[in-house]
Structures are given as structure tokens and as C-alpha cells.
C-alpha positions as CSV (number, residue, x, y, z in Angstrom):
1,X,31.3,-33.6,5.2
2,X,31.6,-32.4,1.6
3,X,27.9,-33.0,1.1
4,X,27.1,-30.7,4.1
5,X,29.4,-28.0,2.6
6,X,27.6,-28.2,-0.7
7,X,24.3,-28.1,1.0
8,X,25.3,-25.0,2.9
9,X,26.5,-23.2,-0.2
10,X,23.2,-24.1,-2.0
11,X,20.6,-23.5,0.6
12,X,20.8,-19.8,1.6
13,X,20.9,-18.8,-2.0
14,X,18.5,-21.2,-3.7
15,X,16.1,-22.6,-1.1
16,X,13.8,-19.7,-1.9
17,X,13.2,-21.4,-5.2
18,X,11.3,-24.1,-3.3
19,X,9.5,-21.6,-1.1
20,X,8.3,-19.6,-4.2
21,X,5.5,-22.1,-5.3
22,X,4.3,-22.4,-1.7
23,X,4.1,-18.6,-1.5
24,X,2.1,-18.5,-4.7
25,X,-0.3,-21.2,-3.6
26,X,-0.9,-20.0,-0.1
27,X,-1.7,-16.5,-1.3
28,X,-4.1,-17.6,-4.0
29,X,-5.8,-20.5,-2.1
30,X,-5.7,-19.6,1.6
31,X,-9.3,-18.3,1.6
32,X,-10.5,-20.1,-1.5
33,X,-14.1,-21.3,-1.7
34,X,-12.8,-24.3,-3.6
35,X,-10.5,-26.1,-1.2
36,X,-8.2,-28.9,-2.3
37,X,-8.1,-31.2,0.7
38,X,-4.9,-31.2,2.7
39,X,-3.1,-29.2,0.0
40,X,-3.0,-25.9,1.8
41,X,-1.7,-27.5,5.0
42,X,0.7,-29.5,2.9
43,X,2.2,-26.3,1.5
44,X,2.3,-24.9,5.0
45,X,4.3,-27.9,6.2
46,X,6.6,-27.5,3.2
47,X,7.4,-24.0,4.2
48,X,7.9,-25.0,7.9
49,X,10.4,-27.8,6.7
50,X,12.2,-25.3,4.4
51,X,12.5,-22.8,7.3
52,X,14.1,-25.4,9.6
53,X,16.4,-26.6,6.8
54,X,17.4,-23.1,5.8
55,X,18.5,-22.0,9.2
56,X,20.1,-25.4,10.2
57,X,22.2,-25.5,7.1
58,X,23.2,-21.8,7.4
59,X,23.8,-22.2,11.1
60,X,22.8,-18.7,12.1
61,X,20.1,-16.1,11.9
62,X,21.1,-12.4,11.3
63,X,19.9,-9.7,13.7
64,X,18.2,-7.9,10.8
65,X,16.2,-11.1,10.1
66,X,15.5,-11.7,13.8
67,X,13.4,-8.4,13.9
68,X,11.2,-9.8,11.2
69,X,10.4,-12.8,13.4
70,X,10.3,-11.2,16.8
71,X,8.3,-7.9,16.3
72,X,5.2,-9.5,14.8
73,X,5.2,-11.9,17.8
74,X,5.3,-9.3,20.6
75,X,1.6,-9.2,21.1
76,X,1.4,-13.0,20.8
77,X,3.8,-13.3,23.8
78,X,1.7,-10.9,25.8
79,X,-1.6,-12.6,24.9
80,X,-0.1,-15.9,26.1
81,X,0.6,-14.3,29.5
82,X,-3.0,-13.1,29.6
83,X,-4.3,-16.7,29.0
84,X,-5.7,-17.1,32.5
85,X,-8.1,-14.2,31.9
86,X,-9.5,-15.6,28.6
87,X,-13.2,-16.4,28.5
88,X,-12.5,-19.8,26.8
89,X,-8.9,-20.7,27.5
90,X,-8.7,-23.7,25.1
91,X,-10.1,-21.6,22.2
92,X,-7.7,-18.8,23.1
93,X,-4.6,-21.0,23.0
94,X,-5.7,-22.8,19.8
95,X,-6.1,-19.5,17.9
96,X,-2.9,-18.1,19.4
97,X,-1.0,-21.1,18.2
98,X,-2.5,-20.8,14.7
99,X,-1.6,-17.1,14.5
100,X,2.0,-17.7,15.8
101,X,2.5,-20.4,13.1
102,X,1.2,-18.1,10.4
103,X,3.6,-15.3,11.5
104,X,6.6,-17.7,11.5
105,X,5.7,-19.0,8.0
106,X,5.1,-15.5,6.6
107,X,8.4,-14.2,8.1
108,X,10.4,-17.0,6.6
109,X,8.8,-16.6,3.2
110,X,9.7,-12.9,3.3
111,X,13.3,-13.6,4.3
112,X,13.7,-16.4,1.7
113,X,12.1,-14.6,-1.2
114,X,12.3,-10.8,-0.7
115,X,16.0,-10.7,0.1
116,X,16.6,-11.6,-3.5
117,X,15.5,-9.1,-6.1
118,X,15.0,-11.3,-9.1
119,X,13.3,-14.1,-7.2
120,X,10.9,-11.7,-5.4
121,X,10.1,-9.9,-8.7
122,X,9.4,-13.2,-10.6
123,X,7.4,-14.6,-7.7
124,X,5.1,-11.5,-7.5
125,X,4.7,-11.4,-11.3
126,X,3.6,-15.1,-11.3
127,X,1.3,-14.7,-8.3
128,X,-0.3,-11.5,-9.7
129,X,-0.7,-13.0,-13.2
130,X,-2.4,-16.2,-11.8
131,X,-4.6,-14.1,-9.5
132,X,-6.0,-11.7,-12.1
133,X,-6.3,-14.4,-14.9
134,X,-8.1,-16.9,-12.7
135,X,-10.4,-14.3,-11.1
136,X,-11.1,-12.5,-14.4
137,X,-12.3,-15.9,-15.8
138,X,-14.5,-16.4,-12.7
139,X,-15.8,-12.8,-13.2
140,X,-16.9,-13.7,-16.8
141,X,-18.5,-16.9,-15.6
142,X,-20.4,-15.0,-12.9
143,X,-21.4,-12.2,-15.3
144,X,-22.9,-14.6,-17.8
145,X,-24.7,-16.6,-15.0
146,X,-22.5,-19.7,-15.4
147,X,-21.2,-19.3,-11.8
148,X,-23.2,-18.3,-8.7
149,X,-22.1,-17.4,-5.2
150,X,-23.9,-18.1,-2.0
151,X,-24.2,-14.4,-1.1
152,X,-24.8,-13.4,-4.7
153,X,-22.0,-10.8,-4.8
154,X,-18.8,-11.6,-6.8
155,X,-15.9,-12.7,-4.6
156,X,-13.5,-14.4,-7.0
157,X,-11.8,-17.4,-5.5
158,X,-12.8,-16.4,-2.0
159,X,-15.9,-16.8,0.1
160,X,-15.8,-13.3,1.3
161,X,-15.9,-10.4,-1.2
162,X,-14.2,-7.9,1.2
163,X,-11.3,-10.2,1.8
164,X,-11.0,-10.8,-1.9
165,X,-11.0,-7.1,-2.7
166,X,-8.4,-6.3,0.0
167,X,-6.1,-9.1,-1.2
168,X,-6.4,-7.9,-4.8
169,X,-5.3,-4.4,-3.7
170,X,-2.4,-5.8,-1.6
171,X,-1.1,-7.9,-4.5
172,X,-1.4,-4.8,-6.8
173,X,0.6,-2.8,-4.3
174,X,3.4,-5.4,-4.2
175,X,3.4,-5.6,-7.9
176,X,3.8,-1.8,-8.3
177,X,6.7,-1.6,-5.8
178,X,8.6,-4.8,-6.2
179,X,8.6,-5.4,-9.9
180,X,11.2,-3.4,-11.8
181,X,10.1,-2.0,-15.2
182,X,7.3,-3.9,-17.0
183,X,5.2,-0.7,-17.1
184,X,2.7,-2.3,-19.5
185,X,2.3,-5.4,-17.2
186,X,1.7,-3.1,-14.2
187,X,-0.8,-1.0,-16.0
188,X,-2.7,-4.1,-17.2
189,X,-2.7,-5.5,-13.7
190,X,-4.0,-2.2,-12.2
191,X,-6.9,-2.1,-14.7
192,X,-7.9,-5.7,-14.1
193,X,-7.5,-5.2,-10.4
194,X,-9.9,-2.2,-10.5
195,X,-12.5,-4.3,-12.5
196,X,-12.2,-7.1,-10.0
197,X,-12.5,-4.8,-6.9
198,X,-15.4,-2.8,-8.5
199,X,-17.2,-6.0,-9.3
200,X,-17.2,-7.1,-5.6
201,X,-19.1,-3.9,-4.6
202,X,-16.7,-3.7,-1.7
203,X,-16.6,-0.2,-0.4
204,X,-13.4,-0.9,1.5
205,X,-11.6,-2.4,-1.6
206,X,-12.8,0.6,-3.7
207,X,-11.3,3.1,-1.3
208,X,-8.1,1.2,-0.7
209,X,-7.5,0.8,-4.5
210,X,-7.5,4.6,-5.0
211,X,-5.3,5.0,-2.0
212,X,-2.6,2.6,-3.3
213,X,-2.6,4.3,-6.7
214,X,-2.4,7.9,-5.5
215,X,-0.8,8.0,-2.1
216,X,2.8,7.1,-3.3
217,X,2.5,9.8,-6.0
218,X,1.5,12.4,-3.4
219,X,4.3,11.4,-1.1
220,X,7.1,11.9,-3.6
221,X,5.7,15.0,-5.3
222,X,6.4,18.6,-4.5
223,X,3.7,20.9,-3.1
224,X,2.4,22.1,-6.4
225,X,2.2,18.7,-7.9
226,X,0.6,17.4,-4.7
227,X,-2.3,19.8,-5.2
228,X,-2.6,18.7,-8.8
229,X,-2.5,15.0,-8.0
230,X,-4.9,15.4,-5.1
231,X,-7.4,17.2,-7.4
232,X,-7.0,14.4,-10.0
233,X,-7.5,11.8,-7.3
234,X,-10.7,13.5,-6.1
235,X,-12.0,13.8,-9.7
236,X,-11.3,10.2,-10.6
237,X,-12.7,8.9,-7.3
238,X,-15.8,11.0,-7.8
239,X,-16.3,9.9,-11.4
240,X,-15.9,6.2,-10.5
241,X,-18.2,6.6,-7.6
242,X,-20.9,8.3,-9.7
243,X,-20.5,5.7,-12.4
244,X,-21.3,2.9,-10.0
245,X,-24.7,3.2,-8.4
246,X,-24.2,0.0,-6.4
247,X,-21.1,1.4,-4.7
248,X,-23.1,4.6,-3.9
249,X,-25.8,2.5,-2.3
250,X,-23.3,0.6,-0.2
251,X,-21.8,3.9,1.1
252,X,-25.3,5.4,1.7
253,X,-26.2,2.4,3.8
254,X,-23.2,2.8,6.0
255,X,-24.0,6.5,6.4
256,X,-27.5,5.5,7.4
257,X,-26.1,3.0,9.9
258,X,-24.2,5.8,11.6
259,X,-27.0,8.4,11.6
260,X,-30.3,6.4,11.6
261,X,-29.6,2.7,12.3
262,X,-33.3,2.0,13.0
263,X,-34.0,2.5,9.3
264,X,-31.9,-0.6,8.4
265,X,-32.6,-4.3,8.6
266,X,-30.8,-5.8,11.5
267,X,-29.3,-8.6,9.4
268,X,-27.7,-6.4,6.7
269,X,-24.0,-5.7,6.5
270,X,-24.0,-2.0,7.3
271,X,-26.1,-2.4,10.5
272,X,-24.1,-5.4,11.7
273,X,-20.7,-3.8,11.2
274,X,-21.6,-0.6,13.0
275,X,-23.3,-2.6,15.8
276,X,-20.4,-4.9,16.2
277,X,-17.9,-2.0,16.4
278,X,-20.0,-0.1,18.9
279,X,-20.7,-3.2,21.1
280,X,-17.1,-4.3,20.8
281,X,-15.8,-0.9,22.0
282,X,-18.1,-1.1,25.0
283,X,-16.7,-4.5,25.8
284,X,-13.1,-3.1,25.6
285,X,-14.1,-0.4,28.1
286,X,-15.3,-3.2,30.4
287,X,-12.1,-5.2,30.0
288,X,-9.3,-2.7,29.2
289,X,-6.4,-4.6,30.8
290,X,-7.0,-8.2,30.0
291,X,-9.4,-8.3,27.1
292,X,-11.5,-11.4,26.8
293,X,-9.1,-13.7,25.0
294,X,-7.9,-14.3,21.4
295,X,-10.9,-14.8,19.1
296,X,-13.1,-14.9,22.2
297,X,-15.0,-11.8,21.3
298,X,-17.5,-13.9,19.3
299,X,-18.8,-15.3,22.6
300,X,-19.9,-11.8,23.6
301,X,-20.7,-10.1,20.3
302,X,-24.0,-11.9,19.4
303,X,-26.1,-9.7,17.0
304,X,-29.8,-9.0,18.0
305,X,-31.3,-11.5,15.6
306,X,-28.9,-14.2,16.7
307,X,-29.8,-13.5,20.3
308,X,-33.5,-13.9,19.5
309,X,-32.7,-17.3,17.9
310,X,-30.9,-18.3,21.1
311,X,-27.4,-18.5,19.5
312,X,-24.6,-18.8,22.1
313,X,-21.8,-17.9,19.6
314,X,-21.8,-14.6,17.6
315,X,-19.1,-13.1,15.3
316,X,-15.9,-11.1,15.6
317,X,-16.0,-7.3,15.7
318,X,-15.0,-6.7,12.0
319,X,-12.6,-4.0,13.3
320,X,-8.9,-5.0,13.9
321,X,-8.4,-2.2,16.5
322,X,-11.4,-3.4,18.6
323,X,-10.5,-7.0,18.1
324,X,-6.8,-6.6,19.2
325,X,-7.9,-4.8,22.3
326,X,-10.4,-7.6,23.1
327,X,-7.7,-10.3,22.4
328,X,-5.2,-9.0,25.0
329,X,-6.3,-5.7,26.3
330,X,-5.1,-2.2,25.4
331,X,-1.4,-3.1,26.0
332,X,-1.8,-5.9,23.5
333,X,-3.2,-3.4,21.0
334,X,-0.2,-1.1,21.6
335,X,2.3,-4.0,21.2
336,X,0.6,-4.7,17.8
337,X,0.4,-1.2,16.4
338,X,3.0,0.9,18.1
339,X,6.0,-0.7,16.2
340,X,4.2,-0.1,12.9
341,X,3.5,3.6,13.7
342,X,7.0,4.2,15.0
343,X,8.5,2.8,11.7
344,X,6.2,5.0,9.7
345,X,7.4,8.2,11.4
346,X,11.0,7.1,11.7
347,X,11.6,6.1,8.1
348,X,12.7,9.0,5.8
349,X,13.6,9.6,2.2
350,X,17.2,8.3,2.8
351,X,15.9,4.8,3.3
352,X,15.9,2.9,-0.1
353,X,12.3,1.7,0.6
354,X,10.7,4.6,2.3
355,X,8.0,5.0,-0.2
356,X,6.9,1.4,0.0
357,X,7.1,1.3,3.8
358,X,5.0,4.4,4.3
359,X,2.4,3.3,1.7
360,X,2.1,-0.3,3.1
361,X,1.9,1.0,6.7
362,X,-1.0,3.4,6.0
363,X,-2.6,0.7,3.8
364,X,-2.5,-1.7,6.8
365,X,-3.8,0.9,9.2
366,X,-6.7,1.9,7.0
367,X,-7.7,-1.7,6.2
368,X,-7.9,-2.5,9.9
369,X,-10.8,-0.1,10.4
370,X,-13.2,-2.4,8.6
371,X,-11.6,-5.9,8.8
372,X,-9.9,-8.2,11.2
373,X,-6.2,-8.7,10.2
374,X,-4.3,-10.4,12.9
375,X,-5.3,-13.9,11.8
376,X,-5.4,-13.3,8.0
377,X,-2.5,-14.7,6.0
378,X,-2.1,-11.9,3.5
379,X,-2.5,-9.2,6.2
380,X,0.1,-11.0,8.4
381,X,2.4,-11.2,5.4
382,X,2.0,-7.4,4.7
383,X,2.6,-6.6,8.4
384,X,5.8,-8.6,8.6
385,X,7.0,-7.3,5.2
386,X,7.0,-3.7,6.5
387,X,9.4,-4.8,9.3
388,X,11.6,-6.6,6.8
389,X,11.9,-3.7,4.4
390,X,12.8,-1.3,7.3
391,X,15.3,-3.4,9.2
392,X,16.9,-5.6,6.5
393,X,18.0,-2.7,4.3
394,X,18.2,0.0,7.0
395,X,21.9,0.8,6.4
396,X,22.0,0.2,2.6
397,X,22.4,3.3,0.5
398,X,22.7,1.5,-2.8
399,X,21.6,-1.8,-4.3
400,X,23.7,-4.8,-5.4
401,X,22.8,-7.7,-7.5
402,X,21.1,-9.6,-4.7
403,X,19.2,-6.8,-3.0
404,X,15.6,-5.9,-3.1
405,X,14.8,-2.9,-5.2
406,X,11.5,-1.1,-4.5
407,X,10.2,0.8,-7.5
408,X,6.8,2.4,-8.0
409,X,5.2,2.6,-11.4
């Protein structure tokens, strides 16, 4: 009996120490091009075991923690009800289960790590440091021709340059908000993050980087300073844009895709993304109530060249709003986004984390325009983290030794 009491006293306070390395590994390696067989699933099983142990030893789950688990799963429950209407039921259920597991793992990691100020700060510093150092080394190898990527563009540890750029921006945002002090470390990380994002030539990452840096400043500034910072933002964005002709070319291609798509090759990124969004929207109109099933849009969205080859499976829509509506209809889309929008408008300056909540919410909403987020680990983590910050500290007016302190810059 005494062993159980000791275990109870130890687990709620210190079990996050075991979850911390799993968090670091999962964030860095979840989309890595260089997989270590069974290791990513191994860390996932470790987190699952820690989650069960944590709540069994503690014997309860707080209401404020329950919201972190339940709200991200709302659309999952509804999508499960819509299972009979899925085009491929087996694939629908398989993907739904995978997403549900990722949500549970992410929610537990957030509760275990981010409810403790020092542990959260150290974990983010470690993750950020490893991320920029490893990927900066890969950038040098790529620049000098030692390392090559299948699609030619730099994408760090990942196979997809856009996912790499977005994760870099999200890690930078968490570092800016959750690490107290260390201004030099933050500035160093911001600079390296910009170099990494710019090297990918990801238009999405480029825009989101400037958003994360300037949006919090604009939110907390008075009107006169808002005008000044908005002008500074526009100037720096324009200078960076003009200094990088490759980024200019990417943006011009997307502009052409919207105005004169016939001028583009049908296999290039700009054409495909616009085509998938348009065709995906048409598919939503045809199936507004039920959708076509989770991750089933790829059975319908087969690009023109793939159709000519006779492919029976295409790709996803590359737009989270379209994809969520296709997963479980318009109601599923609302169940996914409405809680996030409500929190954004409900949170105010009296909340200790209002600045982070608003910034992360808009960051998430913007990223969804050009990427699928519902089954992406870092995006699921960010989504659940917003609920945690809002509900877990909703009634706290000050911070104690074991609370999470959000600080920008």
C-alpha cells in the first residue's frame, strides 16, 4: 500500500519527465524522411502507457483537463456516426482511429508537460534547439551539394517542404510564448527559423513566419503603435519578398493559377492546389450533409494527368476546410472549427494567455487554407493546446510556481 501512495505522489508531478523525450522525438521525427523502424510507434506506445499510468495512479481527471480531450474529438464522434455514408468504410474507420489516437496522445502530452512551467519551457527549448541545429546542418549539406532531395527543394528532415516550413513556424511560436526570458536564444531561433523557411521556398511558411512575428505585437499595441508596426511589417515583408526571386515566382504561379490556369502545366504545384480546392468544393456541394468519408476524398480528387494514366486513387484536397467538409459534411466542419472560433472571440485581455490563444488560433485558421491539418501531429497538437490554454487557466489571475506562463519576446 505504501508503494502505491509513493507512486501516487510521484506520478502527477514527475511523470511528465518521461513524456518529455517522447514529445521531442515525435515532433522532430513524425514526418522525417529518415525513419528509424518502429521507433516512432515505440514512442507513441510509451506516451499511451504513460497516459494510462498517469490517470490510474491519480485516480481522477479534472474537468478543465477533460475539455482538452473531449473538444478535439467532437468531429471524430460525428464522423463515426457518418460511417455508413463513407465511400470506403474500412479506410474511413482506419483513418478515424489513427486521428483519434493522435488526438489522445497530443492531449495527454499537453496536460503532462504544459501544466508545469519549468518542464514546458525546458522541453520547448530542447525541441527548438535540436530542430534548428539538425536542420541547419542539413541546409548546409544541401547548399554545398552533399545532400539531395527527391523533389529538389530543401525540406529539412521532412519529405514535404511545406509541412517542414509550417512546423518550423509553429515551433518558433511556441518558443516565443512559452519560454521566459532567454531573449538572445529567442532571437537566434527566429533568425535561423527564417533562413530555414526561406530556403524551402514555401510561400505558406513565408507568410506564416511574418504573421507569428508581427500579429502579437499588433494585438497588444495601442492604435498609433499599431499603425507603426503594420507599416514596419509591410516594409520588411516587401523587402524580403523582393530579395527572394524564387518566392516571387512561387506567388506569381499561384496568381496565374487563379486567373489563367491554362498557362500552367497540369502537374505543377500551383495548378494542382487550385484544381484540388475547386474540385473539392464542388464535391462538398454534392455531399453537404454526409461528406464522402474520412480521407476518402482521394478516391474522387484524381488530377487530370492521373486520370489520363488511369489512376483510381488521387490525392487529398490540400485545404483543411474542404477536407473536413468532405470527411463528415458541413456539420463535421462546424464541429471542428466552431469551438476554435468561439474561443478566439470569447478570450479577452483578462485571461493570462489571451495573446497566445489569439495568435495560435489565427495561425491555425490561416494554415488550413493551404494544408490538411486534421491528421497532422503538430497541427493536432497546436489545436489541442489552444483548448488547454483557454480552459485550464481560465480562472487564474496570477501565476504560481507550477503554472504555465505565456510570454512573448
